[in-house]
TORLO-745128 format. One line per 10 residues: number of its first residue (from 1); their letters; for each residue x, y, z of C-alpha. Coordinates in steps of 0.02 Angstrom, whole numbers. Layout:
BEGIN
NUM	a	X,Y,Z | ...
END
This chain:
BEGIN
1	mlrvilkpfq	165,-361,968 | 169,-421,780 | 52,-282,709 | 178,-146,798 | 316,-240,711 | 230,-241,561 | 176,-44,561 | 355,26,524 | 387,-114,399 | 237,-96,299
11	rflnteasgs	281,112,291 | 457,71,241 | 403,-53,107 | 273,63,42 | 411,219,42 | 553,95,-49 | 426,69,-175 | 365,216,-246 | 556,296,-216 | 581,158,-348
21	illllatlaa	506,229,-479 | 576,408,-451 | 743,311,-461 | 713,235,-600 | 666,391,-680 | 819,480,-630 | 933,344,-703 | 848,354,-868 | 849,539,-857 | 1044,523,-831
31	llwanspwra	1083,408,-976 | 964,515,-1096 | 1076,678,-1051 | 1220,584,-1076 | 1184,517,-1231 | 1124,675,-1294 | 1200,821,-1402 | 1215,905,-1205 | 1320,769,-1122 | 1464,908,-1112
41	nyahlwetpl	1375,990,-1006 | 1314,835,-917 | 1486,795,-873 | 1534,979,-811 | 1371,987,-697 | 1455,867,-578 | 1630,930,-589 | 1576,1117,-525 | 1663,1193,-385 | 1548,1204,-251
51	plniaglqsn	1643,1326,-102 | 1567,1266,70 | 1626,1345,254 | 1600,1193,367 | 1660,1245,566 | 1796,1348,494 | 1864,1230,356 | 1849,1296,183 | 1852,1178,11 | 1816,1197,-164
61	lplhfwineg	1781,1027,-204 | 1646,969,-342 | 1479,936,-325 | 1510,761,-376 | 1601,739,-205 | 1464,819,-96 | 1330,696,-185 | 1449,556,-153 | 1518,570,-9 | 1397,718,83
71	lmtlffllvg	1243,671,59 | 1251,497,38 | 1304,506,219 | 1139,535,264 | 1091,373,147 | 1203,290,278 | 1140,365,446 | 962,288,367 | 1031,110,330 | 1109,114,510
81	leikreflgg	963,150,606 | 875,15,507 | 987,-123,551 | 983,-64,720 | 795,-65,731 | 804,-247,649 | 908,-304,795 | 810,-231,921 | 627,-305,873 | 632,-330,700
91	elssprqasl	657,-496,599 | 854,-496,651 | 796,-468,829 | 819,-684,868 | 951,-803,805 | 831,-935,721 | 738,-783,653 | 883,-689,572 | 973,-846,523 | 896,-884,348
101	pilgalggmv	916,-689,291 | 1109,-686,356 | 1154,-845,280 | 1054,-772,117 | 1156,-640,111 | 1320,-703,168 | 1301,-843,20 | 1235,-684,-86 | 1386,-591,-67 | 1526,-737,-59
111	vpaliyagfn	1484,-824,-215 | 1478,-668,-342 | 1626,-620,-274 | 1712,-801,-321 | 1653,-787,-477 | 1704,-603,-506 | 1860,-665,-455 | 1872,-799,-556 | 1851,-681,-723 | 1981,-548,-643
121	ppgtvfahgw	2096,-632,-524 | 2192,-567,-391 | 2340,-469,-487 | 2251,-404,-636 | 2194,-240,-678 | 2002,-260,-632 | 2023,-369,-473 | 1997,-228,-346 | 1823,-238,-414 | 1772,-384,-350
131	aiptvtdiaf	1638,-320,-215 | 1555,-217,-351 | 1425,-398,-389 | 1403,-424,-215 | 1265,-295,-134 | 1076,-277,-179 | 975,-105,-200 | 848,-115,-62 | 747,4,-160 | 737,-55,-346
141	aigaltllgn	715,-246,-266 | 554,-186,-168 | 515,-82,-304 | 521,-240,-436 | 446,-352,-308 | 286,-243,-284 | 232,-239,-436 | 151,-429,-424 | 53,-338,-281 | -18,-437,-135
151	rvplglkvfl	-18,-597,-217 | 175,-593,-145 | 167,-683,50 | 207,-546,179 | 356,-667,222 | 442,-663,78 | 435,-472,76 | 520,-498,243 | 646,-619,226 | 696,-493,58
161	ialaivddig	715,-352,135 | 802,-431,284 | 913,-486,173 | 958,-330,78 | 986,-253,270 | 1124,-385,306 | 1188,-354,137 | 1197,-160,180 | 1308,-217,330 | 1424,-351,240
171	ailiialfys	1426,-194,112 | 1467,-62,253 | 1614,-183,315 | 1692,-203,134 | 1683,-11,114 | 1760,10,291 | 1895,-106,271 | 1940,-134,86 | 1911,55,13 | 1975,151,151
181	hglqplwlla	2174,204,105 | 2298,296,217 | 2239,284,384 | 2257,436,495 | 2271,379,685 | 2253,554,759 | 2104,580,640 | 2059,421,672 | 2078,457,883 | 1966,612,859
191	aagllllgfa	1838,508,785 | 1816,367,920 | 1834,527,1049 | 1680,589,956 | 1579,421,931 | 1630,386,1145 | 1517,556,1179 | 1392,505,1059 | 1373,332,1177 | 1400,448,1312
201	lnrsgkhrcw	1246,559,1270 | 1163,410,1248 | 1197,337,1429 | 1154,493,1509 | 967,471,1441 | 974,622,1307 | 841,564,1190 | 829,730,1109 | 881,724,901 | 956,878,881
211	pylalgvplw	1131,818,992 | 1153,663,883 | 1128,763,721 | 1233,915,789 | 1375,772,830 | 1386,709,648 | 1451,843,547 | 1634,831,672 | 1623,656,661 | 1615,664,454
221	lailqsgihp	1742,764,468 | 1865,668,577 | 1820,514,465 | 1847,612,307 | 2025,655,375 | 2055,494,433 | 2063,414,264 | 1910,294,300 | 1766,327,166 | 1655,466,248
231	tiagvllalt	1498,389,211 | 1553,271,363 | 1511,417,479 | 1333,404,448 | 1322,198,503 | 1439,241,663 | 1335,382,706 | 1162,268,698 | 1265,172,833 | 1235,315,971
241	vpatlgansq	1067,342,937 | 956,276,1075 | 848,119,1038 | 830,18,1184 | 665,-109,1240 | 613,-69,1401 | 549,-209,1509 | 395,-280,1510 | 229,-179,1576 | 77,-263,1654
251	ptdastsrle	-102,-184,1626 | -164,-63,1729 | -344,-76,1704 | -457,-231,1639 | -491,-97,1484 | -299,-95,1431 | -238,-248,1332 | -95,-322,1328 | -73,-299,1118 | -89,-86,1191
261	letdsyeanl	23,-99,1292 | 162,-188,1197 | 113,-53,1075 | 163,77,1185 | 310,-1,1262 | 388,-33,1079 | 362,132,1021 | 387,242,1166 | 548,150,1172 | 629,194,1013
271	ptlqtiehgl	569,359,1012 | 739,434,939 | 782,302,824 | 616,333,735 | 593,508,738 | 764,538,646 | 723,377,530 | 540,415,499 | 607,620,461 | 757,547,350
281	hpwvtysilp	665,422,230 | 584,542,131 | 728,654,80 | 830,490,51 | 723,410,-37 | 627,550,-144 | 791,678,-161 | 978,592,-94 | 965,430,-193 | 864,501,-372
291	lfalanagvh	1006,643,-361 | 1152,501,-345 | 1067,416,-478 | 1052,567,-597 | 1239,624,-558 | 1314,424,-570 | 1219,326,-695 | 1247,430,-846 | 1365,316,-967 | 1398,383,-1130
301	lpwtsitdal	1338,218,-1255 | 1394,235,-1425 | 1377,62,-1500 | 1560,41,-1519 | 1595,95,-1335 | 1452,-64,-1270 | 1534,-189,-1376 | 1707,-163,-1325 | 1640,-158,-1147 | 1548,-328,-1146
311	gqplswgila	1704,-390,-1214 | 1802,-345,-1039 | 1813,-478,-892 | 1761,-343,-803 | 1594,-325,-869 | 1573,-529,-893 | 1627,-526,-679 | 1492,-399,-644 | 1351,-454,-753 | 1383,-640,-719
321	glflgkplgi	1414,-618,-506 | 1246,-494,-506 | 1127,-593,-621 | 1191,-789,-590 | 1296,-786,-434 | 1194,-677,-329 | 1034,-818,-324 | 1123,-966,-342 | 1225,-889,-184 | 1073,-844,-89
331	tlaawaavrl	970,-1000,-122 | 1105,-1129,-97 | 1150,-1053,73 | 957,-1036,120 | 934,-1205,54 | 1092,-1261,179 | 1019,-1169,329 | 853,-1264,304 | 924,-1412,282 | 1029,-1415,420
341	gwaslpaqvn	888,-1356,533 | 960,-1191,573 | 802,-1093,498 | 642,-1118,430 | 550,-1043,286 | 430,-934,305 | 235,-954,323 | 183,-983,144 | 338,-967,45 | 432,-1111,-51
351	frqihaagvl	591,-1104,-129 | 544,-1069,-301 | 491,-902,-219 | 658,-895,-129 | 768,-929,-291 | 638,-763,-381 | 685,-678,-240 | 863,-708,-256 | 868,-648,-445 | 788,-501,-391
361	ggigftmsvf	950,-466,-262 | 1030,-448,-433 | 966,-293,-456 | 1141,-204,-370 | 1090,-29,-451 | 1124,115,-312 | 1268,6,-196 | 1352,-64,-345 | 1383,83,-430 | 1440,167,-265
371	itllafrepg	1578,34,-237 | 1634,32,-430 | 1660,245,-377 | 1791,190,-249 | 1870,37,-344 | 1923,134,-499 | 1967,304,-555 | 2015,286,-728 | 1847,366,-830 | 1836,193,-960
381	qvataklail	1850,77,-815 | 1696,151,-721 | 1618,188,-875 | 1610,10,-902 | 1580,-59,-757 | 1420,50,-738 | 1353,-22,-897 | 1362,-196,-827 | 1301,-151,-675 | 1140,-71,-755
391	lasglsagvg	1123,-238,-899 | 1143,-357,-738 | 1018,-276,-629 | 893,-235,-775 | 899,-433,-819 | 894,-495,-654 | 738,-358,-635 | 629,-429,-777 | 693,-590,-750 | 652,-609,-573
401	vgllwwalqs	494,-529,-559 | 450,-659,-715 | 499,-824,-615 | 409,-737,-463 | 250,-731,-572 | 285,-897,-621 | 313,-968,-441 | 148,-875,-370 | 41,-943,-518 | 60,-1133,-492
411	pasvaadtpe	118,-1124,-306 | 174,-1304,-246 | 144,-1344,-70 | 291,-1290,37 | 306,-1441,116 | 351,-1511,-49 | 479,-1392,-114 | 561,-1392,92 | 702,-1506,112 | 687,-1601,301
421	plsee	811,-1576,416 | 968,-1688,443 | 914,-1814,575 | 1010,-1804,734 | 1036,-1984,745
END
């Protein structure tokens, strides 16, 4: 069974690691373009109206909208499928197994938010951006982790991916609860009806992919009109996709091993989820996320703008939240979970490595930029936040890789580096 669970994980790891290179190139291209003599063309391109007719509803919204609110819905659909798979048969499938990344992720969200609020208290002009430093970019974090190759323990890779997935759950809840405006009850009812239809399809045993994907378009439109950010439609649709683990099978003959039966059972009972996830993953990783980076990472960087931006509390809240708050929150929460006996460290992993992975958790690029676009509308504020995100993510990547290299060069024994659980006496 272990081999079966690790197979999609390894495929996911390889895709994310290679995709991070393309994401980095798209980010650099956006920065170069936005600071070139053709920077006016950069801004004009993404504001170009794109006339579309969907289900009889005509629109003339800009290209920027269709990337951020349309294509990114597919990204959130993929995130939802990954979350569902992890809860069914991955690192989040049992309470003790899941407790370390869950508590680590919670600490890695709460501490950065508090640090940001320290620089931008409630009621001040930048207070609405408190969620910007709370999220992790899984593609960049995994890409940085793989720079050290096979020396990184598998348990640490699994921990960081599980932590990032829990982080994504938190980001989805934050977007739905705090960055939705002007809710429309009738459209919410329509979305709820479509969601119930999806669950009915699931219960009826319809395991083909196309009915669920076809349901996604009207669900997206209903969520868009309801006042909730439309990308949440991707996560809701993922909830309806069939993915259930069947009952244990018995060997049919002596030549059939238990592992082979478990392999067949596990894969056969996740067909629709895996088909959609495997089909989406390359498109999201190699097309949608790089396009999002190209459309949103372009910040004009004259020297005076950089110095002005870094002097603002918005920048300091993001920089301190991502670069300092993320590793502090992740490490303290993980240490407390082990100390209280709620969790244990993965095999061959110590707290120096956990701290280094926490620093890599400060790479917030894609999701932090996404929340920035929801939190602020004034172009100067958006540009300042993007600059701080880029600086914090770059620092987190460089320092995180350096710390992890040091932790792997001189590994202390796990026992010596792990706090003893508190006695019940």
